[in-house]
C-alpha positions as CSV (number, residue, x, y, z in Angstrom):
1,M,58.2,21.5,8.5
2,D,54.7,20.9,10.2
3,Y,53.9,24.2,10.0
4,S,50.6,23.8,11.7
5,Q,52.4,24.0,15.1
6,Y,53.0,27.9,14.1
7,L,49.6,28.7,12.5
8,L,48.9,30.9,15.6
9,S,51.8,32.8,15.2
10,I,51.3,33.2,11.5
11,L,47.6,34.4,12.2
12,V,49.5,36.7,14.4
13,W,51.8,38.2,12.7
14,L,50.9,37.7,8.9
15,P,48.6,41.0,9.1
16,I,50.9,43.0,11.5
17,I,53.7,42.5,8.9
18,S,51.4,43.3,6.2
19,G,50.2,46.6,7.9
20,I,53.9,47.5,8.6
21,V,54.7,46.9,4.8
22,L,51.6,49.2,3.8
23,L,52.9,51.7,6.2
24,V,56.4,51.6,4.8
25,I,55.3,52.1,1.0
26,G,52.4,54.1,1.6
27,D,49.9,55.5,-1.3
28,G,51.8,58.8,-2.7
29,G,48.8,60.9,-1.1
30,D,46.7,60.3,-3.5
31,A,43.8,58.1,-2.9
32,K,42.8,57.9,-6.7
33,S,46.1,56.5,-7.7
34,S,46.8,53.1,-8.7
35,K,49.3,52.8,-6.2
36,A,46.6,53.6,-3.5
37,S,44.5,50.9,-5.3
38,T,47.3,48.1,-5.2
39,M,47.5,48.8,-1.4
40,R,43.6,47.9,-1.3
41,I,44.2,45.2,-2.9
42,I,47.2,43.7,-0.7
43,A,44.9,44.6,2.7
44,L,41.9,42.6,1.2
45,G,44.2,39.7,0.1
46,M,46.1,39.6,3.4
47,S,42.7,39.8,5.4
48,L,41.4,36.9,3.2
49,L,44.3,34.8,3.8
50,T,44.4,35.4,7.1
51,F,40.6,34.2,7.3
52,V,41.4,31.3,5.1
53,L,44.3,30.1,7.4
54,S,41.9,30.5,10.7
55,I,39.7,28.3,8.9
56,A,42.1,25.9,9.2
57,L,42.7,26.3,12.7
58,Y,38.5,25.6,12.8
59,A,39.3,22.3,10.9
60,W,42.3,21.2,13.0
61,F,40.6,22.0,16.2
62,D,39.6,19.1,18.7
63,N,36.3,19.8,20.2
64,T,37.0,16.7,22.8
65,E,40.4,18.3,24.0
66,T,40.3,19.5,27.4
67,G,43.5,21.5,27.3
68,M,45.0,24.2,25.2
69,Q,45.5,23.3,21.3
70,F,48.3,24.6,19.0
71,I,50.3,25.5,21.6
72,E,53.6,27.6,21.0
73,R,56.4,28.4,23.7
74,F,59.5,30.0,23.2
75,A,61.7,31.9,25.9
76,W,61.2,35.8,25.5
77,I,62.5,37.5,28.6
78,P,64.5,35.1,30.5
79,A,65.2,37.7,32.9
80,L,61.6,38.0,34.2
81,N,60.6,34.3,33.4
82,A,58.2,35.8,30.6
83,Y,57.5,33.5,27.6
84,Y,56.1,33.9,23.9
85,Y,53.4,31.6,24.7
86,L,50.2,31.3,23.0
87,G,47.5,28.5,22.6
88,I,43.9,28.5,22.2
89,D,40.8,26.5,23.5
90,G,37.1,26.7,22.8
91,I,36.5,29.9,24.6
92,S,39.5,31.5,22.2
93,A,38.8,29.7,18.8
94,P,35.5,31.3,18.3
95,L,36.7,34.7,18.8
96,I,39.5,34.5,16.5
97,L,37.4,33.1,14.1
98,L,35.1,36.0,14.4
99,T,38.1,38.4,14.1
100,T,39.6,37.1,10.8
101,F,35.9,37.0,9.4
102,I,34.9,40.5,10.1
103,T,38.4,42.3,9.2
104,P,38.1,41.5,5.0
105,L,34.8,42.8,5.5
106,V,35.5,45.9,6.6
107,V,38.6,46.3,3.8
108,L,35.6,45.9,1.7
109,T,33.1,48.1,3.4
110,S,36.3,51.1,3.2
111,W,37.4,50.6,0.3
112,D,36.1,54.1,-1.5
113,V,35.0,55.6,1.5
114,I,38.4,56.9,2.8
115,K,39.5,59.6,0.9
116,V,42.7,60.5,2.8
117,R,45.8,58.3,3.3
118,P,44.0,54.9,2.6
119,A,47.3,52.6,2.8
120,Q,47.8,53.9,6.6
121,F,44.3,53.0,7.1
122,F,44.1,49.7,6.1
123,A,47.6,49.2,7.4
124,A,46.0,50.3,10.7
125,F,43.2,47.9,10.4
126,L,45.6,44.8,9.7
127,I,47.6,45.4,12.2
128,L,44.7,45.9,15.3
129,E,43.6,42.6,13.7
130,G,46.7,40.6,14.3
131,L,47.0,42.2,17.7
132,M,43.6,41.5,18.9
133,I,44.1,37.5,17.7
134,G,47.3,37.9,19.9
135,V,44.9,38.8,23.0
136,F,42.8,35.7,22.3
137,S,45.9,33.4,22.0
138,A,48.4,34.5,24.4
139,L,48.8,32.3,27.5
140,D,51.8,34.7,29.0
141,G,50.3,37.5,31.2
142,L,53.3,39.6,30.3
143,L,52.8,39.0,26.5
144,F,48.5,39.2,26.8
145,Y,49.3,42.9,28.5
146,V,51.3,43.9,25.5
147,F,48.8,42.9,23.0
148,W,45.7,44.3,25.1
149,E,47.5,47.9,25.5
150,A,49.0,47.6,21.8
151,M,45.4,47.1,20.5
152,L,44.9,51.0,21.6
153,V,47.2,52.7,19.4
154,P,45.7,51.5,15.9
155,M,41.9,52.2,17.2
156,F,43.1,55.5,18.9
157,L,44.5,56.4,15.3
158,I,41.3,55.1,13.4
159,I,38.9,57.1,15.0
160,G,41.4,60.0,15.7
161,V,42.8,60.5,12.0
162,W,39.6,59.4,9.8
163,G,36.6,59.9,12.6
164,G,34.2,62.9,12.5
165,E,34.2,66.4,13.6
166,R,34.6,65.5,17.4
167,R,37.1,62.9,16.9
168,I,39.6,64.1,19.1
169,Y,37.1,64.2,22.2
170,A,36.4,60.8,21.6
171,T,39.5,59.4,21.2
172,L,41.3,60.9,24.0
173,K,37.8,59.7,26.2
174,F,38.2,56.4,25.1
175,F,41.9,56.3,25.8
176,L,42.0,57.5,29.0
177,Y,38.9,54.9,29.9
178,T,40.7,51.7,28.5
179,F,44.1,52.9,29.7
180,L,43.2,53.4,32.9
181,G,41.8,50.5,33.5
182,S,43.9,48.4,31.7
183,V,46.9,49.9,34.4
184,L,45.1,48.2,37.2
185,M,45.1,44.9,35.5
186,L,48.9,45.5,35.3
187,V,49.3,45.8,38.8
188,A,46.8,42.5,39.5
189,F,49.6,41.0,37.3
190,I,52.6,42.4,39.1
191,Y,50.8,40.9,42.5
192,L,50.6,37.4,40.5
193,Y,54.3,37.4,39.1
194,G,55.5,38.0,43.3
195,Q,53.4,35.1,44.0
196,T,54.6,32.7,41.5
197,G,57.7,34.2,39.7
198,S,56.6,33.8,36.4
199,F,54.0,35.4,34.1
200,D,52.6,31.7,33.1
201,M,48.7,32.0,33.6
202,F,48.3,28.2,34.5
203,G,51.0,28.8,37.1
204,W,48.6,31.9,38.4
205,M,45.1,29.5,37.7
206,N,46.9,27.0,40.6
207,V,48.9,29.3,43.0
208,T,47.0,29.9,46.5
209,I,45.7,33.2,47.3
210,G,43.8,34.5,50.3
211,L,40.3,36.2,50.2
212,T,41.3,39.5,50.3
213,A,44.1,39.6,47.8
214,Q,41.4,37.9,45.7
215,K,38.9,40.6,46.4
216,F,41.5,43.3,45.4
217,I,42.7,41.3,42.4
218,F,39.2,40.7,41.1
219,I,38.3,44.5,41.6
220,A,41.4,45.4,39.3
221,F,40.5,42.9,36.8
222,L,36.5,44.1,37.2
223,I,37.5,47.8,36.4
224,A,39.7,46.8,33.3
225,F,37.2,44.6,31.9
226,A,34.0,46.5,32.9
227,V,35.7,49.3,30.7
228,K,35.9,47.3,27.7
229,V,32.8,45.6,27.5
230,P,31.5,48.2,28.6
231,M,29.3,47.4,31.7
232,W,27.1,50.3,33.7
233,P,28.4,52.6,34.7
234,V,31.6,53.1,32.9
235,H,30.1,53.0,29.1
236,T,29.9,56.5,28.2
237,W,33.0,56.4,26.5
238,L,31.2,53.8,23.9
239,P,28.7,56.1,22.1
240,D,30.9,59.0,21.6
241,A,33.7,56.7,20.1
242,H,31.1,55.1,18.1
243,V,29.9,58.5,16.6
244,E,32.9,59.9,15.8
245,A,34.6,56.7,14.2
246,P,34.5,55.7,10.7
247,T,32.2,52.9,9.7
248,G,35.1,50.4,9.7
249,G,36.0,51.6,12.8
250,S,32.6,51.1,14.4
251,V,32.4,47.7,13.1
252,I,35.5,46.6,14.8
253,L,35.1,48.1,17.8
254,A,31.5,46.6,18.4
255,A,32.1,43.4,16.5
256,I,35.5,42.4,18.0
257,M,37.1,45.0,20.7
258,L,33.8,44.9,22.9
259,K,34.5,40.8,23.2
260,M,38.2,41.4,24.8
261,G,36.4,42.4,28.1
262,G,33.8,39.2,28.5
263,Y,36.8,37.3,27.1
264,G,38.8,38.5,29.9
265,F,36.4,37.5,32.6
266,L,36.4,34.0,31.6
267,R,40.2,33.9,30.9
268,L,41.6,35.6,34.0
269,S,39.0,36.4,36.3
270,L,36.9,33.4,37.1
271,P,39.8,30.4,36.9
272,M,42.3,32.8,38.9
273,V,40.2,34.5,41.6
274,P,37.2,32.4,41.6
275,D,36.6,33.2,45.4
276,G,36.9,36.9,44.7
277,S,34.4,36.5,41.7
278,A,32.0,34.2,44.0
279,Y,32.0,37.1,46.5
280,F,31.5,39.9,43.9
281,S,29.1,38.0,41.7
282,G,25.8,39.8,43.0
283,L,27.3,43.0,42.1
284,V,28.3,42.1,38.6
285,I,24.9,40.1,38.0
286,A,23.2,43.8,39.2
287,M,25.3,45.5,36.8
288,S,24.4,43.2,34.2
289,L,20.8,43.9,34.9
290,I,21.0,47.4,35.1
291,A,22.7,47.8,31.5
292,I,20.4,45.2,30.0
293,V,17.0,47.3,31.1
294,Y,18.4,50.7,32.0
295,I,20.3,51.3,28.8
296,G,17.6,49.9,26.8
297,F,15.3,52.8,27.8
298,V,18.1,54.8,27.4
299,A,18.4,53.5,23.4
300,L,14.5,54.5,23.2
301,M,15.3,58.3,23.4
302,Q,18.4,58.4,20.7
303,K,17.8,60.4,17.7
304,D,21.1,59.2,16.0
305,M,21.0,55.8,14.5
306,K,24.8,55.2,15.7
307,K,24.2,56.2,19.3
308,L,21.3,54.0,19.4
309,I,22.9,50.9,18.0
310,A,25.7,51.7,20.1
311,Y,23.6,51.7,23.6
312,S,22.0,48.5,22.2
313,S,25.4,46.8,21.9
314,I,25.8,47.8,26.2
315,A,22.3,46.3,26.6
316,H,23.3,43.1,24.8
317,M,26.7,42.9,25.9
318,G,24.8,42.8,29.9
319,F,23.6,39.3,28.7
320,V,27.1,38.1,28.4
321,T,28.2,39.1,31.8
322,L,24.9,37.9,33.4
323,G,25.6,34.3,31.9
324,F,29.2,33.9,33.1
325,F,28.2,35.1,36.7
326,L,24.9,33.3,37.2
327,L,27.4,30.2,38.4
328,W,26.8,30.9,41.7
329,S,23.3,31.5,42.0
330,I,22.5,28.1,40.4
331,Q,22.6,25.0,42.5
332,S,22.7,22.4,39.3
333,G,26.1,22.6,37.2
334,S,24.1,22.4,33.8
335,G,22.4,25.9,34.2
336,A,25.8,27.4,34.7
337,G,27.1,25.6,31.7
338,L,24.2,26.6,30.0
339,G,24.7,30.8,31.1
340,M,28.4,30.7,30.2
341,T,27.9,28.9,27.0
342,G,24.9,31.4,26.0
343,G,26.9,34.3,26.9
344,M,29.6,32.9,24.5
345,V,27.3,32.5,21.5
346,Q,25.9,36.1,22.5
347,M,29.2,37.3,22.2
348,V,29.7,35.8,18.8
349,S,26.2,36.5,17.5
350,H,26.6,40.3,18.8
351,G,29.8,40.7,17.0
352,L,28.3,39.8,13.3
353,I,24.7,41.6,14.1
354,S,26.3,45.1,15.5
355,G,28.5,44.7,12.6
356,A,26.3,44.4,10.1
357,M,24.0,47.4,12.0
358,F,26.9,49.8,11.5
359,L,27.3,48.8,8.1
360,C,23.4,49.5,7.2
361,V,24.0,52.8,8.7
362,G,27.6,53.4,7.1
363,V,25.7,52.7,3.4
364,L,23.0,55.4,4.2
365,Y,25.6,57.6,5.6
366,D,27.7,57.4,3.0
367,R,24.7,58.6,0.4
368,V,22.8,61.2,2.4
369,H,25.9,62.4,5.0
370,S,23.4,62.0,7.9
371,R,23.1,59.5,11.0
372,K,19.8,61.6,12.2
373,I,16.8,59.0,12.2
374,A,14.6,62.3,11.3
375,D,16.3,62.6,8.0
376,Y,15.1,59.5,6.2
377,G,11.8,57.9,5.9
378,G,10.5,55.6,2.8
379,V,14.2,54.0,2.2
380,A,12.4,50.6,1.2
381,N,11.1,52.7,-1.7
382,T,14.2,53.7,-3.2
383,M,16.7,50.8,-1.8
384,P,14.5,47.4,-1.4
385,V,17.3,45.1,-1.5
386,F,19.2,47.4,1.3
387,A,15.7,47.7,3.0
388,A,15.3,43.9,3.4
389,F,19.0,43.1,4.9
390,M,18.4,46.2,7.5
391,V,14.9,44.6,8.6
392,L,16.8,41.4,9.0
393,F,19.3,42.4,10.7
394,S,17.3,44.7,12.8
395,M,15.3,41.6,13.7
396,A,18.4,39.7,15.1
397,N,19.2,42.6,17.0
398,A,15.6,42.2,18.7
399,G,15.9,38.6,19.0
400,L,13.8,37.0,16.6
401,P,13.7,33.1,16.2
402,G,16.0,31.7,13.4
403,T,18.6,34.4,13.8
404,S,21.7,34.4,16.0
405,G,20.4,37.1,18.4
406,F,17.8,34.7,19.7
407,V,19.8,31.4,20.5
408,G,22.4,33.4,22.9
409,E,20.0,35.6,24.8
410,F,17.4,32.5,24.9
411,M,20.2,30.2,26.9
412,V,20.9,33.0,29.0
413,I,17.3,33.3,30.1
414,I,17.1,30.0,30.7
415,A,19.9,29.7,33.1
416,S,18.5,32.7,34.7
417,F,15.3,30.8,35.5
418,K,17.3,28.6,37.0
419,A,19.0,31.2,39.4
420,N,16.2,33.6,40.2
421,F,13.0,34.5,38.5
422,W,13.9,37.9,39.1
423,F,17.0,37.6,37.1
424,A,15.0,36.2,34.4
425,F,12.6,38.3,34.4
426,L,14.7,41.4,34.1
427,G,16.9,39.8,31.5
428,A,13.9,38.9,29.3
429,S,12.7,42.5,29.1
430,T,15.4,43.1,26.5
431,L,13.3,41.3,24.3
432,V,10.5,43.8,24.7
433,L,12.8,46.7,24.9
434,G,15.3,45.6,22.3
435,A,12.3,44.9,19.6
436,A,10.8,48.6,20.8
437,Y,14.0,50.6,20.1
438,T,14.9,48.8,16.6
439,L,11.5,49.1,15.2
440,W,11.2,52.3,16.4
441,M,14.2,53.1,14.3
442,V,13.0,50.9,11.4
443,K,9.8,52.4,11.1
444,R,10.8,55.8,10.7
445,V,14.2,55.1,8.7
446,I,12.9,51.8,6.4
447,Y,9.3,52.4,5.8
448,G,6.7,55.4,5.3
449,E,6.6,58.2,2.8
450,I,9.7,59.4,1.3
451,A,11.3,62.0,3.5
452,N,12.9,64.3,1.2
453,D,14.8,64.7,-2.3
454,D,18.2,63.0,-0.8
455,V,16.1,59.9,-0.1
456,A,14.1,60.0,-3.3
457,E,17.6,60.1,-5.5
458,L,19.3,57.1,-3.4
459,E,20.5,54.3,-5.1
460,D,20.3,50.4,-3.8
461,L,23.4,48.5,-2.7
462,N,26.5,48.3,-5.2
463,I,28.0,44.7,-5.7
464,R,30.7,45.2,-2.9
465,E,28.1,46.5,-0.4
466,F,25.6,43.4,-1.4
467,V,28.4,41.2,-1.0
468,V,29.5,42.5,2.6
469,L,26.1,42.5,3.7
470,G,25.2,38.9,2.1
471,V,27.7,37.4,4.0
472,L,26.9,38.5,7.2
473,A,23.2,37.8,6.7
474,V,24.3,34.3,5.8
475,A,26.1,33.8,9.3
476,V,23.1,35.4,11.2
477,L,20.9,33.0,9.9
478,L,23.1,30.1,9.7
479,I,24.2,30.4,14.0
480,G,20.3,31.0,14.2
481,L,19.4,28.1,12.7
482,W,21.9,25.5,13.5
483,P,24.4,26.6,16.3
484,A,25.5,23.2,17.3
485,P,29.1,23.5,15.4
486,L,29.6,26.7,17.5
487,V,28.5,25.2,21.0
488,D,29.8,22.1,20.0
489,M,33.3,23.9,20.0
490,M,32.6,25.2,23.2
491,N,31.2,22.9,25.5
492,V,34.4,20.7,27.0
493,T,36.4,24.1,27.5
494,V,33.0,25.7,29.8
495,D,32.7,22.4,31.5
496,Q,36.6,22.2,32.5
497,L,36.1,26.0,33.4
498,I,33.3,25.5,35.6
499,Q,35.1,22.8,37.3
500,Q,38.6,24.9,37.6
501,I,35.8,27.6,39.2
502,G,34.3,24.9,41.6
503,H,37.9,24.6,43.7
504,S,38.3,27.1,45.9
505,K,41.8,28.8,46.3
506,L,41.8,30.1,49.9
């Protein structure tokens, strides 16, 4: 039997089933027991196995193929003409690899940190991993929606059970924002189902839709995906969720879940309602530029490290949506392709950098139990190895050439120049603002005199923390110095998407 044809299903269901097994077995209520240790080992083993299998996905992926690859299609709900329909292209494959790469690092990060119900904690992450891979590979609208909504449950529990003091408030806010946006997406799906008689996304892409209907569908998609990105002005749930989430939850939220919004624009909004997307492209560009500039200034005012990085994520994700919607402002197709590819590279890069930044904050919080910038100072004197990593990731966050943070932003800025000077000018302001708020934090946390006795007694990274941050550092530098493998994976799919968007559906 050729198991490669079922590789996507294995990637989706292996972590989900593993998570369910952890839930059934449990840890006996004692985080220090041998049973709890076994649960940690199982979680790490299954997440690593999923990552290894995803490498096979990359190895067998054909960069020259224009259509979907690794397709699986089986009848699911015949009465609704709904199918269990999976497949990937150059847009979804990098995000699946990012998901499988980050998850074992989160498991390692949370190894000794979680003191209450660790088996259930790791189970939630494994189930969440499978559901996120399902979102990135689903080609049936109903299946996509099931995975999309199901993701909320494990993240709701991760924040609500293992979060900080205001975790209930943050969890409810996160759930309500994302759920209400998703309901509008479901309404759009039902309309498209009524037009085609199926939930096949390719059928939706080929059906003729009037401009008014396209506008309403685009608005429904925009609200759902803007909340997820999150875009200004529906971004306020993110800082609260990050501050209250445990470190592992913050990493997954920033590195993977925020990318769902950007992926939704590319998979649904742009190809399915191209005329509606063109009509509202100016609005999305304006929202993106406000996020880049205004949220950059908001980040400058933060006194909490997690909040600063959370606002930084909003500003950097503004580059993603800016790159995606420059298409209609650029005369030549090459600039549009550069913008979309830059937005995709930015999504992957931001997943690595923001995840690493939250991990760095988690390392300090585990030792000092404070996220306040004012409580630190002179960390480099007692934790020189950690300081080197944090400075590297901070430089990447500010877009330093040679790091992954520079590649995507530079591509989007070049595309913006082809569209409008002011788009490029306002977009490029993040290079100044990003350096300002990031270096402001680094100066006060890492350098200077030792602030207090807590900092004076800090111990440097242990082997587990060094491995996690070291792996992320290699990834950030590798993409920054050699982005070709990532860009080559996307190019053909992006070119095909631009051609598809260019055909009016009126």
